[in-house]
C-alpha positions in Angstrom: 0.0 0.0 0.0 2.8 2.4 0.8 4.4 1.9 -2.6 1.1 2.8 -4.2 1.0 6.2 -2.4 4.6 6.9 -3.2 4.0 6.2 -6.9 1.0 8.6 -7.0 3.0 11.3 -5.3 5.8 10.9 -7.8 3.5 11.1 -10.7 1.8 14.2 -9.3 5.2 15.8 -8.8 6.3 15.1 -12.4 3.0 16.3 -13.7 3.3 19.6 -11.8 6.7 20.2 -13.3 5.4 19.4 -16.8 2.9 22.2 -16.3 5.8 24.6 -16.0 5.0 25.8 -12.5 7.7 27.6 -10.5 8.2 25.1 -7.8 10.6 25.3 -4.8 11.5 22.1 -2.8 12.2 22.6 0.9 12.7 20.1 3.7 11.1 20.5 7.1 11.2 18.4 10.3 9.2 18.5 13.6 9.1 16.5 16.8 6.0 16.3 18.9 5.3 14.8 22.3 2.4 12.5 22.8 0.8 10.0 25.1 0.1 6.8 23.4 1.6 3.8 21.6 3.5 3.4 18.4 2.8 1.1 15.5 5.0 0.7 12.4 7.1 3.7 13.6 4.0 5.9 13.8 1.7 6.8 16.6 -1.6 5.0 16.6 -3.4 8.3 16.9 -4.0 9.8 13.5 -4.4 13.2 15.1 -0.9 13.1 16.4 0.4 12.0 13.0 -1.4 14.9 11.2 -0.3 17.5 13.8 3.3 16.5 13.3 2.9 16.8 9.6 1.4 20.3 9.8 4.2 21.4 12.0 6.8 19.9 9.7 5.2 21.8 6.8 5.5 25.0 8.8 9.2 24.3 9.4 9.7 23.8 5.7 7.9 27.1 5.0 10.2 28.9 7.5 13.2 27.4 5.9 12.0 28.6 2.5 11.2 32.2 3.6 14.6 32.4 5.3 16.2 32.5 1.8 14.3 35.7 0.7 16.3 38.8 -0.2 16.3 41.6 2.3 13.7 43.6 0.3 11.4 40.6 -0.1 11.7 39.7 3.6 10.6 43.2 4.6 7.4 42.8 2.5 6.8 39.3 3.8 7.2 40.2 7.4 4.5 42.9 7.0 2.1 40.3 5.6 3.3 37.0 7.1 -0.1 36.2 8.8 -1.8 36.1 5.4 0.7 33.3 4.4 1.0 31.3 7.6 -2.8 31.2 8.1 -3.3 29.4 4.8 -0.1 27.4 4.0 -1.9 24.8 1.9 -2.5 27.5 -0.7 1.3 27.7 -1.3 2.5 24.2 -0.3 0.9 22.2 -3.1 2.2 18.8 -2.0 4.6 17.1 0.2 6.5 13.8 0.5 7.3 12.2 3.9 11.0 11.3 4.0 11.2 9.7 7.4 9.1 9.1 10.6 10.4 8.1 14.0 8.2 7.0 16.9 9.9 6.6 20.2 8.0 4.5 22.8 10.5 5.4 25.5 10.6 9.1 25.0 7.0 9.4 23.9 8.0 11.5 20.9 7.1 11.4 17.3 9.3 13.0 14.5 8.3 13.7 10.9 10.7 14.8 8.2 9.2 15.8 4.8 9.9 17.6 1.6 7.4 20.2 0.6 6.7 21.6 -2.9 6.1 25.3 -2.7 4.4 27.2 -5.5 6.7 30.2 -6.0 4.5 31.9 -8.5 1.6 32.0 -6.1 3.9 33.3 -3.4 5.2 36.1 -5.6 1.7 37.1 -6.9 0.2 37.1 -3.4 3.1 39.1 -1.9 2.7 41.6 -4.8 -1.0 42.0 -4.1 -0.6 42.4 -0.4 2.2 44.9 -0.7 0.0 47.0 -3.0 2.6 48.4 -5.4 3.9 45.0 -6.6 7.4 46.0 -5.5 7.6 49.1 -7.7 8.0 52.8 -7.2 5.4 55.1 -8.7 8.2 56.9 -10.4 9.1 54.0 -12.7 5.6 52.6 -13.3 4.9 52.8 -17.1 8.4 54.0 -17.9 10.3 52.4 -20.8 13.6 50.7 -20.2 16.1 49.2 -22.6 17.9 46.1 -21.4 21.5 45.0 -22.2 21.6 41.9 -19.9 23.9 39.1 -21.3 23.5 35.5 -20.4 26.7 33.7 -19.9 27.8 30.2 -19.0 30.9 29.6 -16.9 33.0 27.6 -19.3 36.1 27.3 -17.1 37.1 28.6 -13.7 40.9 28.5 -13.1 42.1 28.9 -9.5 45.7 29.4 -8.3 47.5 28.0 -5.4 48.7 30.6 -2.9 52.3 31.8 -3.4 54.1 32.0 0.0 57.2 34.0 0.7 59.1 33.9 4.0 61.9 35.9 5.6 63.9 35.7 8.8 66.1 38.1 10.7 68.8 36.9 13.1 70.4 39.2 15.7 73.4 37.9 17.6 74.8 39.4 20.7 77.8 38.3 22.8 78.1 38.9 26.6 81.6 38.5 28.1 82.2 38.1 31.9 85.7 38.2 33.4 86.9 37.7 37.0 90.3 38.2 38.5 91.7 36.7 41.7 94.8 38.0 43.5 96.6 36.5 46.5 99.3 39.2 46.7 101.9 37.3 44.9 100.1 36.3 41.7 96.9 37.1 39.8 94.7 34.7 37.9 91.9 35.5 35.4 88.9 33.5 34.4 86.3 34.4 31.7 83.0 33.2 30.3 81.4 34.2 27.0 77.7 33.8 26.3 76.3 34.1 22.7 72.6 34.9 22.3 70.6 34.8 19.1 67.2 36.3 18.4 65.4 35.1 15.3 62.4 36.9 13.9 60.4 35.2 11.2 57.6 36.4 9.0 56.3 36.3 5.5 53.3 36.9 3.2 50.9 34.9 1.2 49.7 36.0 -2.3 46.8 34.4 -4.1 45.8 35.4 -7.6 42.2 36.0 -8.4 40.3 33.2 -10.0 40.2 33.4 -13.7 37.0 32.6 -15.5 36.2 32.1 -19.1 32.7 32.4 -20.4 30.6 31.4 -23.4 27.3 33.0 -24.3 24.4 31.2 -22.6 20.7 31.0 -23.3 20.1 34.6 -24.3 16.4 34.2 -25.2 15.6 32.5 -21.9 17.5 35.2 -19.9 15.9 38.0 -21.8 12.4 36.6 -21.3 13.0 36.3 -17.5 14.3 39.9 -17.3 11.4 41.2 -19.4 8.8 39.4 -17.2 10.4 40.7 -14.1 10.3 44.3 -15.4 6.7 43.9 -16.5 5.9 42.5 -13.0 7.0 45.9 -11.6 5.0 47.7 -14.3 7.9 48.9 -16.4 7.8 48.7 -20.2 10.9 46.8 -21.5 12.2 47.7 -24.9 14.7 45.5 -26.7 17.9 47.0 -28.2 16.9 45.9 -31.7 14.7 49.0 -32.1 17.8 51.2 -32.2 18.9 49.5 -35.5 15.9 51.0 -37.3 16.7 54.5 -36.0 20.4 54.7 -35.7 21.6 51.7 -37.7 23.3 50.2 -34.7 22.2 48.7 -31.4 25.8 47.8 -30.1 24.3 44.6 -28.6 26.9 42.4 -30.3 29.6 44.6 -28.9 28.2 44.2 -25.4 27.9 40.5 -25.8 31.5 40.1 -27.0 32.9 42.2 -24.3 31.0 40.5 -21.5 32.2 37.2 -22.9 35.8 38.4 -22.8 36.1 38.0 -26.6 38.0 41.3 -27.1 41.7 42.2 -27.2 41.8 43.1 -23.5 40.3 39.8 -22.5 38.4 41.4 -19.7 34.8 40.1 -19.4 33.2 43.5 -18.9 31.6 46.2 -20.9 34.0 49.0 -22.0 33.4 52.7 -21.4 33.5 53.3 -25.1 30.7 50.8 -25.8 28.6 52.2 -22.9 29.0 55.7 -24.3 28.0 54.5 -27.8 24.8 53.0 -26.3 24.0 56.2 -24.4 24.7 58.3 -27.5 22.3 56.2 -29.6 19.6 56.5 -26.9 20.1 60.3 -27.0 19.1 60.3 -30.7 16.4 62.9 -31.4 13.9 60.2 -32.4 14.6 58.3 -29.2 15.4 60.8 -26.5 12.6 61.2 -23.9 10.8 58.0 -25.0 13.2 55.6 -23.3 13.8 56.6 -19.7 16.0 53.9 -18.2 19.0 51.7 -19.2 19.6 48.3 -17.7 23.1 46.6 -18.1 24.3 43.4 -16.5 25.1 39.7 -16.7 23.4 36.4 -15.7 26.0 33.7 -15.3 24.7 30.1 -15.2 26.8 27.4 -13.4 27.4 23.9 -14.7 24.6 21.6 -13.6 25.0 19.2 -10.7 22.8 16.8 -8.7 21.1 18.2 -5.6 21.8 15.8 -2.8 18.6 16.6 -1.0 16.1 16.1 -3.8 18.0 14.2 -6.4 17.0 16.8 -9.0 19.3 18.8 -11.2 20.5 22.0 -9.7 21.9 25.2 -11.4 23.1 28.4 -9.9 22.8 31.8 -11.5 25.0 34.7 -10.5 23.4 38.0 -11.5 24.7 41.6 -11.6 22.6 44.5 -12.7 23.0 48.2 -13.0 20.1 50.6 -13.7 20.7 54.1 -15.0 18.3 57.0 -15.7 18.7 58.7 -19.1 19.0 62.4 -19.3 19.5 64.5 -22.5 22.0 66.7 -20.7 23.8 64.4 -18.3 23.5 61.2 -20.3 23.2 58.0 -18.2 23.1 58.5 -14.4 23.7 55.3 -12.5 20.9 55.0 -9.8 21.4 51.6 -8.3 23.6 48.4 -8.6 22.8 44.9 -7.5 25.1 41.9 -7.2 26.7 39.7 -7.7 23.9 37.7 -6.1 23.3 34.0 -6.5 20.0 32.2 -6.9 19.5 28.5 -7.5 16.9 26.4 -9.4 15.9 22.8 -9.4 14.4 20.8 -12.2 14.1 17.4 -13.8 16.9 18.4 -16.3 19.4 21.2 -16.8 17.1 23.4 -18.9 14.3 23.3 -16.3 16.7 24.0 -13.5 18.4 26.8 -15.3 15.0 28.4 -16.1 14.0 28.4 -12.5 17.3 29.9 -11.4 17.1 32.6 -14.1 13.6 33.5 -13.1 14.4 33.7 -9.4 17.5 35.7 -10.0 15.7 38.1 -12.4 12.7 38.7 -10.0 14.8 39.2 -6.9 17.4 41.4 -8.6 14.8 43.7 -10.2 13.0 44.0 -6.9 16.2 45.0 -5.2 17.0 47.6 -7.9 13.6 49.2 -7.8 13.5 49.4 -4.0 16.9 51.1 -4.0 15.8 53.9 -6.3 
C-alpha cells in the first residue's frame, strides 16, 4: 500500500513540473510529544500524526522564507499572517521522507519535503504589498535592457604563493673575573652568545580566472522582461535602435562581457557604454526611453542536488540601472550583485529556467527598491 501512495506522489510531482509551475522544494522536520503507543514507527493516533505533519510543513515554510532577499523579507514580514494562516495555498504537495516514533521518549518525529508554488507566493506578496514592489516613479516607464546570459566555461584557480623571511640578531656577553693572593693574579672568563630570530612572510593568491561562453540569451531576456513587467515597467529590446540609428551595439556588449576582445576582460567597456547612451540620445529616441539596464546572468554547470536528487543550477546576477537624461547622459541609480539564486528541475534546462527566473525577479525588486 505504501508503494502505491509513493508512486502517486511521484506522478503528481512530475505532472506539476510538466505544467511549468515555478516550484521550490524545501525540507522540514518537527518532533511532537504525545501519550500513546507506536505502530509501524508511527503513533496509533491519527491526530498526532497529522499534527506532526502540519508542524513539519511550517518548518519547511520557515526554511523557505529564510532565503528571501532583504527587500522581499521586509514585505513578507509585514504580511506574514496572510501566508501562515493558509499554508496549503502555497504548499501544493509534500512527501514524507522519514518518521520516528519513540516509545521510551514518547515523541514522534516527521521529516518531509514540501513543494512550494513560488508563482503563487510572488503574486500574493505583490497583491498584499500594494505596489507590486515598484515605485510610482518608474511605473509605465520604458527601459532598454542589455543583460547578457553567460555560462561559466572554465574557472581556473591558483595556489597561494608564499614567501618567508627571517632576521637573526646575535649578541655576545663577556664576563671576566680576577683573583689575586698578593703574589700572583689569575683570570677566568666566560662568553655567552645569544641569538634572536624573527620570522615572517606573506601569502599572495591570484584571483580566480573565469572564461565564459554565451548562454541561453532568449531565456534570460524573457525572464528579465517578465520581471520588469511585473513591476509595471515597459521593457524595450535594443533591436529597435537599429531601425533608427543603424546600430544597437548589442553584439559589442555580448562580445565584451564574454571576454572576446583584445583586452580579454569580461566586462563592458566605457566606449561601448558611451555608444549606447549616445544612440539613446538620438532625437527620435530621447525622452521616449527613460532607463537603461546593463548586466550579466551567469549560469553554473549543472549538478545533482543531494537533498532532492534533482538537477541544480546556480545563476549569478549583476545588474545596473541608469536614468537617461538628455544633458547628463546615463546617471547610475542603483547596482545589485553579484547575487546568486538556485533552481531545481528534472533536467538542466528546467533547473536553469527556475534559477534565471528567481535571479531576475529578486534582482529587479532590489533595484527598484533602491531607487
